[in-house]
C-alpha positions as CSV (number, residue, x, y, z in Angstrom):
1,M,103.4,89.2,117.3
2,F,100.4,91.5,117.0
3,T,98.8,91.6,113.6
4,T,97.1,94.7,112.4
5,V,95.2,95.2,109.1
6,L,95.6,98.8,108.2
7,M,93.1,100.4,105.7
8,I,94.4,103.6,104.1
9,E,93.4,105.9,101.3
10,K,96.6,108.0,100.9
11,P,100.3,107.4,101.5
12,L,101.4,107.3,105.2
13,V,103.3,110.4,106.3
14,P,105.9,110.1,109.2
15,S,103.4,111.1,111.9
16,D,100.9,108.5,110.7
17,V,103.7,105.8,110.8
18,E,104.7,106.9,114.3
19,L,101.1,106.8,115.4
20,V,100.2,103.3,114.1
21,T,103.6,101.7,115.1
22,S,103.5,103.1,118.7
23,L,100.0,102.0,119.6
24,H,101.2,98.7,121.2
25,G,104.4,99.9,122.9
26,D,107.3,97.6,122.4
27,E,105.3,94.7,121.2
28,P,106.3,93.6,117.6
29,V,103.6,94.4,115.1
30,S,102.9,93.0,111.7
31,F,100.9,95.1,109.3
32,V,98.7,94.1,106.3
33,V,98.0,97.3,104.5
34,L,95.0,97.7,102.2
35,M,95.2,100.7,100.0
36,Q,91.9,102.0,98.8
37,P,92.3,104.0,95.5
38,R,90.0,107.0,94.9
39,G,86.6,105.9,93.6
40,D,85.0,108.0,91.0
41,Q,81.6,107.6,92.7
42,D,82.8,109.5,95.8
43,R,83.6,112.9,94.2
44,L,80.5,114.7,95.6
45,L,81.0,113.4,99.1
46,R,84.7,114.4,99.1
47,A,83.8,117.9,97.9
48,V,81.2,118.2,100.7
49,D,83.8,117.0,103.2
50,D,86.4,119.5,101.9
51,V,83.9,122.4,102.2
52,A,83.0,121.3,105.7
53,L,86.6,121.2,106.7
54,G,87.3,124.6,105.2
55,Y,89.4,123.2,102.4
56,L,87.7,125.2,99.6
57,D,90.6,125.0,97.2
58,E,90.6,121.2,97.4
59,A,86.8,121.2,96.8
60,V,87.2,123.4,93.7
61,H,90.0,121.1,92.3
62,E,88.4,117.8,93.2
63,H,87.7,117.0,89.5
64,E,91.5,117.2,88.7
65,L,92.6,114.2,90.7
66,P,92.7,110.7,89.3
67,E,89.8,108.4,90.1
68,G,88.7,104.9,89.2
69,E,91.0,103.0,86.9
70,T,93.4,106.0,86.6
71,A,93.8,106.0,90.4
72,L,95.3,102.5,90.5
73,L,98.9,103.5,89.6
74,P,99.0,106.4,92.2
75,A,97.5,103.9,94.7
76,E,100.2,101.4,94.0
77,R,102.9,104.1,94.5
78,A,101.2,105.2,97.8
79,L,101.1,101.6,99.0
80,S,104.8,101.0,98.2
81,H,105.8,104.2,100.0
82,S,103.7,103.3,103.0
83,L,105.1,99.8,103.2
84,Q,108.6,101.1,103.1
85,S,107.9,103.6,105.8
86,L,106.4,100.9,108.1
87,R,109.3,98.6,107.4
88,G,111.7,101.4,108.2
89,T,110.5,101.3,111.8
90,G,111.3,97.6,112.1
91,A,107.7,96.4,111.6
92,E,106.7,93.7,109.2
93,A,104.5,95.0,106.4
94,V,102.8,93.6,103.3
95,G,99.9,95.0,101.4
96,E,97.8,95.3,98.3
97,V,95.7,97.8,96.5
98,V,91.9,97.2,96.8
99,E,90.4,96.9,93.4
100,S,86.8,96.0,94.4
101,H,84.7,95.2,97.4
102,P,86.9,96.6,100.1
103,L,85.0,95.2,103.1
104,D,84.8,91.7,101.6
105,L,88.6,91.8,101.1
106,L,89.0,93.2,104.6
107,K,87.0,90.3,106.1
108,S,89.0,87.8,104.1
109,V,92.4,89.3,105.1
110,V,91.4,89.4,108.8
111,E,90.4,85.7,108.7
112,Q,93.5,84.6,106.7
113,T,96.0,86.4,108.8
114,H,94.2,85.9,112.1
115,A,94.5,89.6,112.6
116,D,94.1,91.1,116.1
117,E,92.7,94.4,115.0
118,V,91.8,96.6,112.1
119,I,92.8,100.3,111.9
120,V,91.1,102.5,109.5
121,L,93.4,105.5,108.9
122,T,91.4,108.0,106.8
123,A,90.6,111.7,106.4
124,P,87.4,112.8,108.0
125,H,84.3,111.9,105.9
126,F,81.5,113.8,107.6
127,V,78.6,112.8,105.4
128,E,79.5,109.1,105.4
129,E,80.2,109.1,109.2
130,F,76.9,110.9,110.0
131,F,75.0,108.1,108.2
132,H,77.4,105.4,109.5
133,R,78.4,104.4,105.9
134,D,82.1,105.0,106.4
135,W,84.6,102.1,106.4
136,T,84.9,101.9,110.1
137,S,81.2,101.7,110.9
138,R,80.6,99.1,108.2
139,A,83.7,97.1,109.1
140,R,82.7,96.8,112.8
141,H,79.7,94.8,111.7
142,K,81.7,92.5,109.4
143,V,85.2,91.5,110.6
144,G,84.8,90.2,114.2
145,V,87.9,92.0,115.6
146,P,88.2,95.4,117.2
147,V,88.1,98.2,114.6
148,L,89.9,101.5,115.5
149,K,89.3,104.7,113.5
150,L,92.2,107.2,113.3
151,F,92.4,110.4,111.3
152,A,95.3,110.6,108.9
153,H,97.5,113.6,109.1
154,G,97.9,116.0,106.1
155,T,100.9,116.0,103.9
156,E,104.0,116.8,105.7
157,D,106.6,119.0,104.1
């Protein structure tokens, strides 16, 4: 069985589930999902990314979304939804909400599970990516397995 550690920051939508579960063809896949809640220190970077992507309404309303401690409950719900969606495809899936030091936790999970790869499924973060401070760039130097960056799809209606 192929083991993938999947880092996410919002609930998986059906197209995301299809993408990550089809990467290895018919080989059975086991997922360990790490859900990163919204951090209150990232508000300005998210607003800049929203403007760069043309999502002006999201940039204006950035302050209305839960962050920090208040983001834990929404993150737990997003994780539960994502795990159910992955299991619905027949994949094994477990996970946890990241409460601190995401890259340290990632390294530990990769080592404990003998993961074959890490997939970072995230929205574009232009500022962080430009300076190589995004999860993917930092994880590549820390975990010792291939790290693949994929862009998450928007909300599907």
